[in-house]
C-alpha positions in Angstrom: 16.1 -41.2 44.7 12.7 -41.6 46.1 10.9 -44.9 45.6 7.2 -44.3 45.2 4.6 -46.5 46.8 1.6 -47.1 44.6 -2.0 -48.0 45.5 -3.9 -49.7 42.7 -7.7 -49.5 42.3 -9.0 -52.1 39.9 -7.2 -55.4 39.5 -8.4 -56.9 36.3 -6.1 -57.6 33.4 -4.7 -54.1 33.2 -4.4 -53.5 36.9 -2.5 -56.8 37.5 -0.2 -56.1 34.6 0.6 -52.6 35.8 1.2 -54.0 39.3 3.9 -56.3 37.8 5.4 -53.5 35.8 5.6 -51.1 38.8 7.1 -53.8 41.0 9.8 -54.5 38.4 10.7 -50.8 38.1 13.4 -49.5 40.5 11.5 -46.3 41.3 8.2 -47.9 42.3 6.6 -50.6 44.5 2.9 -51.5 45.1 1.8 -51.2 48.7 -2.0 -51.8 48.6 -4.9 -52.3 46.3 -8.6 -52.7 46.0 -10.9 -54.7 43.7 -14.4 -56.0 44.7 -13.5 -59.3 43.1 -10.7 -59.8 45.7 -8.2 -61.3 43.3 -5.1 -63.2 44.6 -2.3 -60.6 44.4 1.1 -60.3 46.3 0.1 -57.1 48.2 -2.6 -56.2 50.8 -6.1 -55.7 49.6 -8.0 -53.0 51.4 -11.7 -52.5 52.1 -12.4 -49.9 49.4 -10.9 -47.3 47.1 -10.9 -44.6 49.7 -8.9 -46.9 52.0 -6.3 -47.3 49.3 -6.0 -43.6 48.5 -5.8 -42.6 52.1 -3.3 -45.2 53.2 -0.2 -43.3 54.4 2.1 -45.7 52.6 0.5 -44.8 49.3 2.4 -42.0 47.5 0.5 -42.2 44.2 -2.7 -43.9 42.9 -3.2 -45.9 39.7 -6.7 -46.8 38.6 -7.7 -49.4 36.1 -11.4 -49.5 36.9 -14.0 -49.2 34.2 -14.2 -45.5 33.0 -17.5 -44.7 34.9 -15.5 -44.9 38.2 -12.6 -42.7 37.2 -14.1 -39.4 38.2 -14.8 -40.7 41.7 -11.3 -41.9 42.1 -9.8 -38.7 40.8 -11.9 -36.9 43.4 -10.5 -39.1 46.2 -6.9 -38.6 45.0 -7.3 -34.8 44.7 -8.9 -34.6 48.2 -5.9 -36.6 49.6 -3.5 -34.5 47.4 -2.0 -37.6 45.9 -0.8 -38.0 42.3 -3.2 -40.0 40.0 -2.2 -42.2 37.1 -5.4 -43.2 35.3 -6.2 -45.8 32.6 -7.7 -44.5 29.4 -10.2 -43.3 28.5 -10.4 -40.8 31.3 -14.2 -41.1 30.9 -16.8 -42.1 28.4 -18.3 -38.6 28.9 -16.6 -35.4 27.9 -18.4 -33.6 30.8 -16.9 -36.0 33.3 -13.5 -35.8 31.7 -13.7 -32.0 32.0 -14.5 -32.3 35.7 -11.4 -34.5 36.2 -9.2 -32.0 34.3 -10.6 -29.1 36.4 -10.1 -31.0 39.7 -6.4 -31.8 39.1 -5.7 -28.4 37.7 -7.2 -26.6 40.7 -5.4 -28.9 43.2 -2.1 -28.9 41.4 -1.5 -32.6 41.9 0.5 -34.5 39.3 -1.8 -36.4 37.0 -1.3 -38.6 33.9 -3.2 -41.0 31.7 -1.8 -44.4 30.6 -1.9 -43.9 26.9 0.4 -46.6 25.4 2.1 -44.3 22.9 3.0 -41.4 25.3 6.6 -42.3 26.0 7.3 -45.8 24.5 10.0 -46.6 22.0 8.4 -46.8 18.6 5.9 -43.9 18.9 8.6 -41.6 20.2 10.9 -42.6 17.4 8.1 -42.0 14.9 7.6 -38.6 16.3 11.4 -38.0 16.0 11.3 -38.9 12.3 8.1 -36.9 11.5 9.5 -33.8 13.2 12.9 -34.1 11.6 11.5 -33.6 8.1 12.9 -36.9 6.8 9.5 -37.9 5.4 9.3 -34.6 3.4 5.9 -32.9 3.3 3.4 -34.9 5.4 0.6 -36.0 3.1 -1.6 -37.8 5.5 -1.9 -40.6 8.2 -4.0 -43.7 8.2 -5.0 -46.3 10.7 -6.3 -49.8 9.8 -7.4 -52.0 12.7 -9.1 -55.5 12.6 -10.2 -57.6 15.5 -11.0 -61.3 15.5 -13.7 -60.6 18.1 -14.7 -58.0 20.6 -13.9 -58.1 23.4 -10.6 -59.8 22.5 -10.1 -63.3 23.9 -7.7 -62.1 26.7 -10.2 -59.5 27.9 -12.9 -62.0 28.8 -12.6 -61.1 32.5 -13.8 -57.5 31.7 -16.2 -58.6 29.0 -19.3 -57.2 30.6 -18.4 -53.6 30.4 -16.1 -53.8 27.4 -18.8 -55.4 25.4 -21.4 -52.7 26.2 -22.1 -49.4 24.5 -22.1 -47.2 27.6 -18.3 -47.6 28.3 -17.0 -50.2 26.0 -16.3 -50.9 22.4 -13.0 -51.0 20.5 -13.1 -47.2 19.6 -12.8 -46.2 23.2 -10.5 -49.0 24.2 -8.1 -49.2 21.2 -8.7 -46.4 18.7 -8.2 -43.8 21.5 -4.5 -44.7 21.7 -4.0 -43.8 18.0 -6.1 -40.7 18.2 -3.8 -39.6 21.1 -0.7 -40.4 19.0 -2.1 -38.4 16.0 -2.8 -35.4 18.3 0.8 -35.7 19.6 2.3 -35.8 16.1 0.1 -33.3 14.3 -1.6 -31.1 16.8 -5.2 -31.2 18.0 -7.6 -32.6 15.5 -11.3 -32.0 14.7 -13.7 -34.6 13.4 -14.7 -34.2 9.7 -16.9 -37.3 9.4 -17.5 -40.8 10.9 -19.7 -43.8 10.1 -20.5 -46.4 12.7 -22.1 -49.9 12.3 -23.3 -51.5 15.5 -24.0 -55.1 16.4 -26.7 -56.6 18.6 -25.0 -55.5 21.8 -25.0 -51.9 20.7 -21.2 -51.6 20.4 -19.6 -50.9 17.1 -18.6 -53.6 14.7 -17.2 -51.2 12.1 -16.0 -47.6 12.2 -14.6 -45.3 9.6 -13.6 -41.7 10.4 -11.7 -38.7 9.1 -10.0 -36.3 11.5 -8.5 -33.0 10.3 -5.3 -31.9 12.1 -3.4 -28.7 11.2 -2.1 -29.5 7.7 -2.7 -33.2 8.0 -5.8 -35.5 7.5 -6.0 -38.7 9.6 -8.3 -41.5 8.4 -9.4 -44.5 10.4 -10.7 -47.9 9.1 -11.6 -50.3 12.0 -13.7 -53.3 12.4 -14.4 -56.8 13.7 -13.6 -59.6 11.3 -9.9 -60.2 11.4 -8.0 -63.4 11.7 -6.3 -62.5 15.0 -7.2 -60.8 18.2 -5.8 -57.5 17.2 -4.2 -56.5 13.9 -3.3 -52.8 13.5 -1.1 -50.5 11.4 -0.7 -46.8 11.8 1.1 -45.1 8.9 2.3 -41.6 8.3 2.9 -40.9 4.6 5.1 -38.1 3.4 6.3 -36.9 0.0 9.7 -38.6 0.7 8.6 -41.8 2.4 6.5 -43.3 5.0 6.8 -44.8 8.5 4.5 -47.2 10.3 3.7 -48.5 13.8 2.6 -52.1 13.4 0.8 -54.3 16.0 1.4 -51.9 18.9 5.2 -52.1 19.1 6.9 -52.8 15.7 8.5 -50.1 13.6 8.3 -50.3 9.8 10.6 -47.7 8.3 13.4 -47.8 5.7 15.4 -45.0 7.2 17.1 -44.3 10.5 14.7 -43.6 13.3 17.5 -43.2 15.9 18.4 -45.3 18.9 15.7 -47.4 20.6 14.3 -46.3 24.0 14.5 -48.4 27.1 11.6 -50.9 27.6 10.9 -49.0 30.8 10.6 -45.6 29.1 6.8 -45.2 29.8 7.4 -45.7 33.6 10.6 -43.7 33.5 8.4 -40.8 32.3 6.0 -41.5 35.2 8.9 -41.2 37.6 9.9 -37.9 36.1 6.3 -36.6 36.5 6.3 -37.6 40.2 9.8 -36.1 40.6 8.5 -32.8 39.2 10.7 -33.0 36.1 9.8 -32.4 32.5 8.2 -35.6 31.1 6.3 -37.2 28.2 3.4 -38.6 30.1 -0.1 -38.1 28.7 -1.8 -35.1 30.4 -5.4 -35.0 31.5 -5.9 -32.1 28.9 -4.7 -34.5 26.2 -7.1 -37.1 27.5 -10.0 -34.6 27.2 -9.1 -33.9 23.6 -9.2 -37.6 22.9 -12.5 -38.2 24.7 -14.1 -35.4 22.7 -13.0 -36.9 19.4 -13.9 -40.5 20.3 -17.4 -39.7 21.6 -18.0 -37.5 18.5 -16.9 -40.4 16.3 -19.2 -42.8 18.1 -22.1 -40.4 17.8 -21.6 -40.3 14.0 -21.3 -37.3 11.8 
């Protein structure tokens, strides 16, 4: 089977983490990267993003830059007709996200977004339980999130843009993952209401929102003021029980959710995408639906 060479643009915390994950996976290896900070990494750093995308050794591109740069990198990848794997959110602008969707659709290049819950173990098993009917009639879903601080302590290297209102804030960076999951579980949602409290930097310190999905209402209660970096619980409640995703990767369920997936399931799905096989990666269209909801929430309603 083909082993795909990746070029990585943006080598902050997420970019370096993805480089390690790709290197550890049997279907991938990292051949080149670019970041203006020129970090110490075990692969060649090239002069700029275009040099990475156009390197003949690069079969596919992963970008972990701040969202404002995503459209430009998508344009480079589409021009080179190379698959693009992009960090979320695809943009902080619905208009720019729509441009990215149109570009990859017109070019027909494989494209996906790195939403944490697209193909990983616990979210996939939660979907299995929800769709099986084991919870009975679904009565609602709720997300509670608390942060000790924002940005979180381990994100200090990206603090400048994560702390600012133009691209950052916990709603885009964290809540977007759960909005994606709710859309996957219940169908596309529409915003009913949101209330945002902002701090001195302009980013949110508290957010509450209600999203209506077909037959299911999803409520969000998020804010800064917790005792740890990141404390989250996403619960689906049914007439016959409930199931929860806790702290990103833990399953809380009294019943049988089926066998666990491999720890590599998210990248296995990426390999399937590049192979042209059916897969569970998050599409750009799904990313657009999330951006529209997130930006509407932040605007308040």
